[in-house]
Backbone as CSV, one residue per row, in Angstrom:
resi,resn,N_x,N_y,N_z,CA_x,CA_y,CA_z,C_x,C_y,C_z
1,MET,-7.942,7.584,17.801,-8.793,6.402,17.902,-8.053,5.215,17.301
2,LYS,-8.062,4.115,18.023,-7.345,2.931,17.580,-8.062,2.256,16.426
3,ARG,-7.251,1.747,15.499,-7.795,0.992,14.381,-7.447,-0.464,14.619
4,ILE,-8.466,-1.299,14.777,-8.251,-2.705,15.097,-8.381,-3.528,13.827
5,VAL,-7.374,-4.330,13.562,-7.356,-5.139,12.347,-7.712,-6.576,12.679
6,ALA,-8.767,-7.098,12.077,-9.166,-8.491,12.286,-8.422,-9.377,11.303
7,ALA,-8.352,-10.673,11.612,-7.784,-11.639,10.670,-8.770,-11.802,9.534
8,ILE,-8.301,-11.600,8.307,-9.196,-11.591,7.159,-8.674,-12.513,6.073
9,VAL,-9.547,-13.317,5.518,-9.241,-14.084,4.316,-9.808,-13.309,3.142
10,ILE,-8.963,-12.943,2.204,-9.419,-12.163,1.055,-9.879,-13.099,-0.050
11,VAL,-11.078,-12.896,-0.500,-11.609,-13.687,-1.601,-11.733,-12.780,-2.822
12,LEU,-11.041,-13.122,-3.863,-11.111,-12.342,-5.093,-12.304,-12.850,-5.884
13,VAL,-13.461,-12.306,-5.575,-14.710,-12.838,-6.100,-14.742,-12.839,-7.614
14,LEU,-14.338,-11.732,-8.209,-14.438,-11.632,-9.659,-13.491,-12.598,-10.352
15,SER,-12.286,-12.776,-9.800,-11.314,-13.636,-10.458,-11.636,-15.106,-10.285
16,THR,-12.373,-15.475,-9.248,-12.673,-16.878,-9.012,-14.023,-17.292,-9.569
17,ALA,-14.837,-16.336,-9.978,-16.189,-16.658,-10.442,-16.168,-17.599,-11.643
18,SER,-15.147,-17.426,-12.496,-15.077,-18.258,-13.697,-14.668,-19.691,-13.394
19,LEU,-14.212,-19.951,-12.169,-13.736,-21.284,-11.821,-14.811,-22.149,-11.187
20,VAL,-15.990,-21.583,-10.932,-17.045,-22.341,-10.289,-18.249,-22.431,-11.205
21,SER,-19.146,-23.336,-10.899,-20.328,-23.521,-11.717,-21.270,-22.344,-11.561
22,PRO,-22.161,-22.086,-12.538,-23.104,-20.979,-12.431,-23.941,-21.051,-11.168
23,VAL,-24.306,-22.254,-10.743,-25.114,-22.385,-9.538,-24.317,-21.971,-8.313
24,ALA,-23.061,-22.466,-8.243,-22.213,-22.130,-7.089,-21.885,-20.655,-7.060
25,ALA,-21.765,-20.039,-8.243,-21.396,-18.627,-8.308,-22.478,-17.730,-7.740
26,GLN,-23.711,-18.248,-7.652,-24.797,-17.421,-7.141,-24.741,-17.252,-5.630
27,SER,-24.018,-18.131,-4.946,-23.906,-18.033,-3.500,-22.507,-17.593,-3.112
28,LYS,-22.403,-16.835,-2.023,-21.104,-16.363,-1.571,-20.360,-17.489,-0.876
29,PRO,-19.029,-17.547,-1.051,-18.260,-18.571,-0.356,-18.286,-18.317,1.141
30,SER,-18.195,-19.379,1.924,-18.208,-19.225,3.370,-16.793,-19.190,3.911
31,ALA,-16.614,-18.471,5.018,-15.294,-18.330,5.625,-15.089,-19.387,6.694
32,PRO,-13.844,-19.807,6.909,-13.559,-20.709,8.032,-13.892,-20.011,9.350
33,ASP,-14.103,-20.784,10.389,-14.382,-20.197,11.693,-13.246,-19.262,12.106
34,GLY,-13.632,-18.087,12.607,-12.638,-17.129,13.067,-12.126,-16.196,11.992
35,TYR,-12.663,-16.320,10.768,-12.230,-15.467,9.670,-13.432,-14.738,9.064
36,VAL,-13.108,-13.675,8.309,-14.131,-12.907,7.623,-13.751,-12.811,6.160
37,LEU,-14.702,-13.021,5.270,-14.462,-12.872,3.841,-14.728,-11.434,3.419
38,VAL,-13.777,-10.865,2.730,-13.903,-9.471,2.302,-13.526,-9.358,0.835
39,GLU,-14.349,-8.677,0.055,-14.030,-8.470,-1.356,-12.836,-7.526,-1.486
40,GLU,-12.106,-7.680,-2.567,-10.876,-6.926,-2.770,-11.124,-5.424,-2.776
41,ASP,-12.250,-4.997,-3.331,-12.557,-3.568,-3.366,-12.639,-2.971,-1.968
42,VAL,-13.118,-3.768,-1.021,-13.246,-3.265,0.355,-11.872,-3.004,0.947
43,ILE,-10.922,-3.900,0.685,-9.576,-3.740,1.215,-8.956,-2.435,0.729
44,LEU,-9.217,-2.076,-0.521,-8.610,-0.879,-1.093,-9.060,0.394,-0.392
45,THR,-10.230,0.366,0.243,-10.689,1.558,0.964,-9.818,1.845,2.179
46,PHE,-9.017,0.857,2.592,-8.121,1.038,3.727,-6.674,1.259,3.288
47,ALA,-6.474,1.627,2.026,-5.119,1.733,1.474,-4.247,2.723,2.230
48,ASP,-4.854,3.758,2.819,-4.049,4.775,3.499,-3.765,4.452,4.961
49,GLU,-4.264,3.336,5.474,-4.083,3.013,6.885,-2.622,2.806,7.296
50,PRO,-1.788,2.133,6.489,-0.396,1.988,6.923,0.297,3.326,7.172
51,ARG,0.139,4.281,6.260,0.839,5.549,6.472,0.290,6.302,7.682
52,LYS,-0.998,6.161,7.967,-1.545,6.768,9.179,-0.897,6.157,10.412
53,SER,-0.740,4.840,10.398,-0.121,4.155,11.533,1.328,4.585,11.703
54,PHE,2.057,4.712,10.595,3.466,5.085,10.685,3.636,6.483,11.286
55,ARG,2.807,7.401,10.867,2.919,8.764,11.389,2.497,8.838,12.855
56,SER,1.492,8.063,13.219,1.086,8.008,14.616,2.179,7.377,15.477
57,ALA,2.869,6.387,14.912,3.959,5.730,15.635,5.093,6.706,15.924
58,VAL,5.425,7.538,14.953,6.484,8.529,15.155,6.106,9.502,16.268
59,SER,4.862,9.980,16.233,4.402,10.906,17.262,4.487,10.279,18.650
60,ALA,4.037,9.031,18.768,4.084,8.352,20.063,5.522,8.105,20.501
61,PHE,6.367,7.731,19.562,7.773,7.459,19.879,8.460,8.718,20.411
62,LEU,8.228,9.841,19.775,8.854,11.090,20.202,8.374,11.515,21.586
63,ASN,7.182,11.076,21.948,6.649,11.366,23.280,6.941,10.240,24.271
64,ARG,7.814,9.310,23.831,8.254,8.191,24.671,7.096,7.300,25.121
65,LYS,6.074,7.230,24.289,4.962,6.319,24.531,5.229,5.061,23.695
66,PHE,6.143,4.247,24.185,6.674,3.157,23.383,5.651,2.061,23.106
67,TYR,4.808,1.762,24.078,3.778,0.749,23.849,2.815,1.218,22.758
68,GLU,2.418,2.474,22.830,1.514,3.028,21.816,2.176,3.032,20.446
69,ALA,3.453,3.412,20.397,4.175,3.424,19.124,4.254,2.017,18.543
70,ALA,4.538,1.029,19.394,4.626,-0.358,18.933,3.289,-0.840,18.400
71,THR,2.208,-0.457,19.066,0.872,-0.855,18.616,0.578,-0.292,17.230
72,GLU,0.942,0.968,17.013,0.717,1.588,15.702,1.532,0.889,14.619
73,ILE,2.772,0.547,14.944,3.620,-0.140,13.959,3.037,-1.501,13.604
74,ARG,2.538,-2.205,14.614,1.930,-3.526,14.359,0.677,-3.392,13.492
75,GLU,-0.081,-2.333,13.708,-1.274,-2.132,12.877,-0.874,-1.876,11.430
76,GLY,0.168,-1.067,11.232,0.657,-0.837,9.877,1.131,-2.126,9.228
77,ALA,1.839,-2.951,10.002,2.325,-4.235,9.491,1.168,-5.161,9.140
78,ALA,0.105,-5.130,9.944,-1.054,-5.984,9.685,-1.734,-5.606,8.374
79,PHE,-1.857,-4.315,8.127,-2.463,-3.886,6.863,-1.578,-4.260,5.681
80,MET,-0.257,-4.192,5.868,0.641,-4.585,4.784,0.521,-6.076,4.490
81,LYS,0.389,-6.878,5.538,0.202,-8.314,5.354,-1.104,-8.589,4.609
82,LEU,-2.114,-7.795,4.916,-3.392,-7.915,4.225,-3.229,-7.612,2.744
83,GLU,-2.490,-6.552,2.433,-2.257,-6.200,1.032,-1.448,-7.290,0.328
84,ALA,-0.518,-7.915,1.052,0.317,-8.949,0.440,-0.512,-10.121,-0.050
85,GLU,-1.644,-10.381,0.605,-2.483,-11.516,0.224,-3.177,-11.312,-1.115
86,ARG,-3.230,-10.072,-1.589,-3.856,-9.831,-2.888,-2.861,-9.261,-3.904
87,ALA,-1.592,-9.227,-3.515,-0.569,-8.600,-4.350,-0.188,-9.475,-5.535
88,THR,0.408,-8.860,-6.542,0.985,-9.608,-7.649,2.220,-10.350,-7.135
89,ALA,2.655,-11.336,-7.888,3.813,-12.133,-7.467,5.052,-11.262,-7.287
90,ASP,5.202,-10.253,-8.131,6.380,-9.391,-8.072,6.392,-8.479,-6.855
91,ALA,5.245,-8.229,-6.265,5.174,-7.297,-5.139,5.014,-7.994,-3.792
92,LYS,4.544,-9.223,-3.795,4.185,-9.910,-2.551,5.354,-10.063,-1.586
93,LYS,6.514,-10.482,-2.073,7.645,-10.740,-1.180,8.073,-9.476,-0.443
94,ALA,8.140,-8.357,-1.154,8.557,-7.113,-0.511,7.578,-6.707,0.578
95,LEU,6.289,-6.916,0.342,5.280,-6.590,1.354,5.402,-7.510,2.563
96,ASP,5.546,-8.809,2.309,5.692,-9.772,3.403,6.951,-9.496,4.220
97,ASP,8.063,-9.255,3.524,9.326,-8.992,4.213,9.242,-7.716,5.047
98,SER,8.629,-6.688,4.487,8.506,-5.430,5.205,7.604,-5.578,6.424
99,ALA,6.514,-6.328,6.274,5.617,-6.554,7.410,6.346,-7.279,8.533
100,ALA,7.180,-8.256,8.177,7.957,-8.986,9.186,8.956,-8.059,9.869
101,ASP,9.615,-7.213,9.088,10.568,-6.252,9.660,9.869,-5.295,10.619
102,LEU,8.668,-4.876,10.250,7.927,-3.944,11.100,7.489,-4.600,12.408
103,ARG,7.110,-5.864,12.340,6.725,-6.558,13.576,7.911,-6.665,14.538
104,LYS,9.096,-6.933,13.999,10.295,-6.982,14.837,10.608,-5.601,15.398
105,LEU,10.474,-4.579,14.553,10.705,-3.214,15.001,9.752,-2.856,16.132
106,ALA,8.496,-3.252,16.008,7.506,-2.976,17.051,7.906,-3.630,18.371
107,ASP,8.379,-4.871,18.301,8.819,-5.562,19.518,9.967,-4.804,20.177
108,ASP,10.919,-4.350,19.358,12.071,-3.624,19.895,11.657,-2.278,20.489
109,VAL,10.737,-1.602,19.814,10.259,-0.314,20.321,9.559,-0.505,21.665
110,GLN,8.724,-1.515,21.735,7.985,-1.757,22.984,8.930,-2.049,24.150
111,LYS,10.044,-2.728,23.871,11.013,-3.050,24.917,11.922,-1.873,25.253
112,GLY,11.783,-0.770,24.502,12.653,0.378,24.721,14.040,0.186,24.154
113,ALA,14.162,-0.752,23.193,15.466,-1.072,22.619,15.801,-0.233,21.386
114,VAL,14.913,0.654,20.996,15.148,1.521,19.843,15.343,2.943,20.357
115,GLY,16.538,3.464,20.174,16.825,4.794,20.699,16.884,5.882,19.653
116,ASP,16.844,5.503,18.392,17.031,6.471,17.305,15.813,6.470,16.385
117,LEU,15.240,7.618,16.179,14.081,7.751,15.292,14.385,7.266,13.882
118,LYS,15.665,7.333,13.496,16.030,6.906,12.147,15.727,5.430,11.900
119,ASP,15.718,4.622,12.976,15.371,3.212,12.804,13.919,3.061,12.347
120,LEU,13.041,3.888,12.907,11.644,3.876,12.472,11.522,4.393,11.052
121,GLN,12.222,5.474,10.778,12.117,6.089,9.451,12.601,5.154,8.352
122,SER,13.653,4.403,8.649,14.178,3.465,7.665,13.156,2.377,7.354
123,GLY,12.535,1.826,8.402,11.521,0.799,8.202,10.304,1.309,7.469
124,PHE,9.900,2.522,7.783,8.719,3.096,7.137,9.001,3.447,5.675
125,ALA,10.237,3.876,5.380,10.607,4.178,3.994,10.501,2.922,3.133
126,ARG,11.034,1.809,3.644,10.954,0.555,2.882,9.505,0.104,2.729
127,ALA,8.741,0.266,3.784,7.341,-0.163,3.740,6.547,0.632,2.707
128,GLU,6.711,1.935,2.725,5.915,2.752,1.798,6.363,2.558,0.360
129,HIS,7.656,2.291,0.159,8.093,1.998,-1.214,7.478,0.682,-1.684
130,ALA,7.417,-0.305,-0.790,6.792,-1.587,-1.145,5.321,-1.393,-1.482
131,LEU,4.657,-0.503,-0.762,3.247,-0.233,-1.019,3.043,0.500,-2.347
132,VAL,3.942,1.424,-2.659,3.860,2.104,-3.960,3.941,1.082,-5.083
133,ARG,4.949,0.227,-5.001,5.150,-0.771,-6.060,3.958,-1.726,-6.142
134,HIS,3.456,-2.136,-4.989,2.296,-3.032,-4.957,1.097,-2.418,-5.667
135,HIS,0.735,-1.193,-5.277,-0.451,-0.572,-5.868,-0.245,-0.298,-7.366
136,TYR,0.970,0.067,-7.752,1.236,0.318,-9.165,1.092,-0.974,-9.981
137,LEU,1.680,-2.064,-9.483,1.598,-3.332,-10.218,0.175,-3.869,-10.266
138,LYS,-0.599,-3.626,-9.202,-2.014,-4.014,-9.245,-2.752,-3.189,-10.297
139,ALA,-2.405,-1.913,-10.393,-3.035,-1.061,-11.406,-2.712,-1.569,-12.804
140,VAL,-1.462,-1.951,-13.023,-1.049,-2.495,-14.319,-1.834,-3.773,-14.626
141,GLU,-1.938,-4.640,-13.636,-2.663,-5.903,-13.807,-4.126,-5.662,-14.155
142,LEU,-4.774,-4.780,-13.445,-6.195,-4.513,-13.659,-6.444,-3.784,-14.977
143,ARG,-5.512,-2.936,-15.353,-5.642,-2.247,-16.636,-5.597,-3.258,-17.777
144,ALA,-4.726,-4.256,-17.654,-4.623,-5.295,-18.683,-5.908,-6.104,-18.793
145,LYS,-6.667,-6.156,-17.720,-7.943,-6.870,-17.702,-9.111,-5.958,-18.079
146,ASN,-8.790,-4.719,-18.457,-9.803,-3.716,-18.816,-10.732,-3.377,-17.648
147,GLU,-10.240,-3.524,-16.440,-10.999,-3.119,-15.252,-10.548,-1.707,-14.888
148,THR,-11.035,-0.762,-15.671,-10.507,0.590,-15.645,-10.700,1.297,-14.309
149,GLN,-11.878,1.201,-13.723,-12.124,1.899,-12.463,-11.259,1.352,-11.335
150,LYS,-11.153,0.038,-11.262,-10.299,-0.558,-10.229,-8.833,-0.179,-10.453
151,ALA,-8.404,-0.189,-11.712,-7.031,0.203,-12.024,-6.782,1.647,-11.607
152,GLY,-7.792,2.496,-11.816,-7.664,3.893,-11.421,-7.490,4.060,-9.920
153,ARG,-8.217,3.265,-9.138,-8.094,3.350,-7.682,-6.700,2.924,-7.227
154,GLU,-6.175,1.889,-7.866,-4.836,1.433,-7.507,-3.774,2.452,-7.916
155,LEU,-3.961,3.048,-9.092,-3.020,4.074,-9.551,-3.046,5.276,-8.618
156,GLN,-4.234,5.644,-8.152,-4.380,6.733,-7.182,-3.611,6.419,-5.900
157,ALA,-3.750,5.193,-5.405,-3.061,4.792,-4.179,-1.547,4.830,-4.375
158,ALA,-1.083,4.388,-5.533,0.359,4.423,-5.812,0.872,5.854,-5.793
159,ALA,0.158,6.758,-6.455,0.569,8.165,-6.480,0.570,8.763,-5.083
160,ASP,-0.426,8.422,-4.292,-0.505,8.947,-2.923,0.676,8.485,-2.087
161,TYR,1.093,7.228,-2.263,2.216,6.725,-1.475,3.556,7.274,-1.961
162,VAL,3.660,7.619,-3.230,4.869,8.311,-3.693,5.014,9.631,-2.934
163,ASP,3.920,10.360,-2.839,3.945,11.645,-2.135,4.224,11.471,-0.645
164,SER,3.464,10.600,0.006,3.585,10.467,1.456,4.935,9.891,1.857
165,GLY,5.509,9.056,1.006,6.780,8.440,1.334,7.959,9.388,1.318
166,GLN,7.771,10.574,0.750,8.864,11.541,0.676,9.368,11.979,2.048
167,VAL,8.520,11.919,3.052,8.902,12.387,4.379,10.036,11.557,4.969
168,TRP,10.200,10.318,4.512,11.223,9.438,5.089,12.538,9.474,4.332
169,LEU,12.585,10.117,3.174,13.721,9.965,2.268,14.744,11.081,2.358
170,THR,16.039,10.713,2.161,17.095,11.712,2.069,17.114,12.328,0.670
171,LYS,16.847,11.497,-0.338,16.840,11.968,-1.719,15.405,12.218,-2.143
172,LYS,15.085,13.465,-2.398,13.731,13.805,-2.801,13.545,13.544,-4.295
173,MET,12.315,13.661,-4.742,12.025,13.442,-6.151,12.752,14.467,-7.012
174,HIS,13.208,14.016,-8.163,13.916,14.912,-9.070,12.963,15.959,-9.639
175,LYS,13.538,16.968,-10.250,12.729,18.037,-10.832,11.768,17.466,-11.870
176,GLY,10.521,17.797,-11.752,9.511,17.315,-12.683,8.786,16.067,-12.203
177,ALA,9.339,15.420,-11.169,8.713,14.184,-10.691,7.338,14.447,-10.084
178,GLN,7.199,15.577,-9.386,5.911,15.884,-8.785,4.837,16.069,-9.849
179,ASP,5.243,16.625,-10.995,4.287,16.767,-12.103,3.831,15.394,-12.599
180,ILE,4.751,14.431,-12.631,4.414,13.074,-13.063,3.407,12.446,-12.104
181,VAL,3.659,12.611,-10.797,2.768,12.049,-9.784,1.393,12.720,-9.860
182,ASN,1.391,14.036,-9.989,0.112,14.766,-10.072,-0.683,14.367,-11.306
183,GLU,0.014,14.151,-12.413,-0.668,13.739,-13.641,-1.255,12.344,-13.487
184,ALA,-0.499,11.449,-12.843,-1.009,10.099,-12.604,-2.268,10.157,-11.746
185,ARG,-2.250,11.027,-10.738,-3.421,11.171,-9.861,-4.609,11.748,-10.642
186,ARG,-4.350,12.695,-11.520,-5.421,13.306,-12.317,-6.053,12.270,-13.243
187,VAL,-5.212,11.511,-13.922,-5.708,10.477,-14.837,-6.445,9.393,-14.055
188,ALA,-5.911,9.031,-12.894,-6.560,8.015,-12.064,-7.967,8.446,-11.679
189,GLY,-8.120,9.728,-11.353,-9.440,10.244,-11.002,-10.426,10.099,-12.141
190,LYS,-9.968,10.352,-13.350,-10.834,10.209,-14.518,-11.183,8.743,-14.769
191,MET,-10.221,7.862,-14.534,-10.483,6.428,-14.708,-11.544,5.953,-13.714
192,VAL,-11.435,6.405,-12.487,-12.412,6.014,-11.468,-13.795,6.567,-11.801
193,ALA,-13.817,7.805,-12.299,-15.090,8.430,-12.653,-15.702,7.821,-13.900
194,GLY,-14.873,7.145,-14.687,-15.375,6.489,-15.893,-15.562,7.410,-17.072
195,ALA,-14.870,8.546,-17.061,-15.027,9.484,-18.174,-13.805,10.384,-18.280
196,GLY,-13.458,10.730,-19.530,-12.475,11.779,-19.757,-11.034,11.347,-19.890
197,ALA,-10.716,10.084,-19.636,-9.331,9.629,-19.736,-9.139,8.873,-21.044
198,SER,-8.331,9.436,-21.928,-8.073,8.768,-23.204,-7.059,7.652,-23.009
199,ALA,-7.026,6.727,-23.945,-6.071,5.627,-23.875,-4.644,6.160,-23.892
200,GLU,-4.425,7.239,-24.643,-3.092,7.835,-24.716,-2.683,8.427,-23.364
201,ASP,-3.614,9.155,-22.724,-3.318,9.755,-21.420,-3.041,8.682,-20.369
202,ILE,-3.844,7.628,-20.398,-3.662,6.539,-19.429,-2.307,5.870,-19.637
203,GLY,-1.984,5.567,-20.886,-0.707,4.923,-21.180,0.473,5.767,-20.746
204,LYS,0.394,7.058,-21.005,1.481,7.963,-20.628,1.622,8.058,-19.116
205,ALA,0.497,8.132,-18.419,0.529,8.229,-16.958,1.164,6.982,-16.350
206,PHE,0.792,5.815,-16.856,1.361,4.566,-16.347,2.854,4.483,-16.644
207,ASP,3.234,4.810,-17.858,4.648,4.718,-18.244,5.511,5.666,-17.413
208,ASN,5.074,6.905,-17.281,5.874,7.896,-16.565,5.980,7.579,-15.076
209,LEU,4.865,7.136,-14.473,4.930,6.810,-13.054,5.798,5.568,-12.825
210,GLY,5.719,4.611,-13.733,6.558,3.423,-13.612,8.036,3.775,-13.630
211,LYS,8.428,4.674,-14.519,9.829,5.114,-14.580,10.219,5.849,-13.306
212,GLU,9.291,6.633,-12.762,9.571,7.370,-11.532,9.779,6.411,-10.357
213,LEU,9.023,5.341,-10.315,9.183,4.362,-9.244,10.551,3.690,-9.321
214,ASP,11.035,3.445,-10.522,12.367,2.866,-10.677,13.432,3.812,-10.130
215,ARG,13.254,5.102,-10.377,14.213,6.083,-9.850,14.136,6.161,-8.331
216,ALA,12.918,6.086,-7.805,12.716,6.239,-6.362,13.237,5.059,-5.570
217,ALA,13.381,3.900,-6.199,13.796,2.697,-5.473,15.151,2.894,-4.796
218,ALA,16.035,3.639,-5.442,17.381,3.857,-4.887,17.377,4.900,-3.762
219,ALA,16.261,5.591,-3.581,16.205,6.665,-2.588,15.522,6.265,-1.292
220,SER,15.238,4.994,-1.124,14.478,4.542,0.052,15.359,4.413,1.295
221,THR,15.925,5.564,1.694,16.713,5.621,2.922,16.154,6.738,3.785
222,PRO,16.272,6.651,5.118,15.684,7.650,5.993,16.438,8.971,5.947
223,PRO,15.785,10.067,6.280,16.448,11.361,6.292,17.439,11.472,7.438
224,LYS,18.468,12.290,7.248,19.430,12.535,8.312,18.815,13.425,9.373
225,MET,19.172,13.172,10.598,18.634,13.940,11.712,19.587,15.073,12.085
């Protein structure tokens, strides 16, 4: 089933509430014609859409359904562009650049100008690494604001993309890295649930996953065929 992405203006309601008067804060901001306003929490529910699109694109490409593969790649790029609009300054450029690369890749795939699956894998590896970093940095930002549940959701998304991104890489995670990712996911679950995660456990999970992301940055190359 196709996933259709509309043009969306993201309004960070909680972060902007302090900038408006109490009276204005009681009413929702209106969107320009042709746009939809969506709260940041809603966007996060679609965090796994890019990887779904990438895997669907590979399947279509292998079956020589180039138009379908290009459509899936464009959908993945659209979701990445959406994430870039709410990203931290350190993560935004990588998301924007990757989305642009994916749109070009989609054009080439549709024209039948891409003959090697490794071209797709390389683009998807960079994209998923950008998404890992984005979700991790958002988790760090939200944790600093004591928005524990939101930080937990972002940390969960980061851990999920570390795992899913392994399919594109020549260099797999080092020994013990999977334990780090699993621990981050476990702690994230407790943060979202609002119970059971100590400050020490949260700090350790963030620190260890951050170090793992630094190691993984050098491994963002496609697997050999």
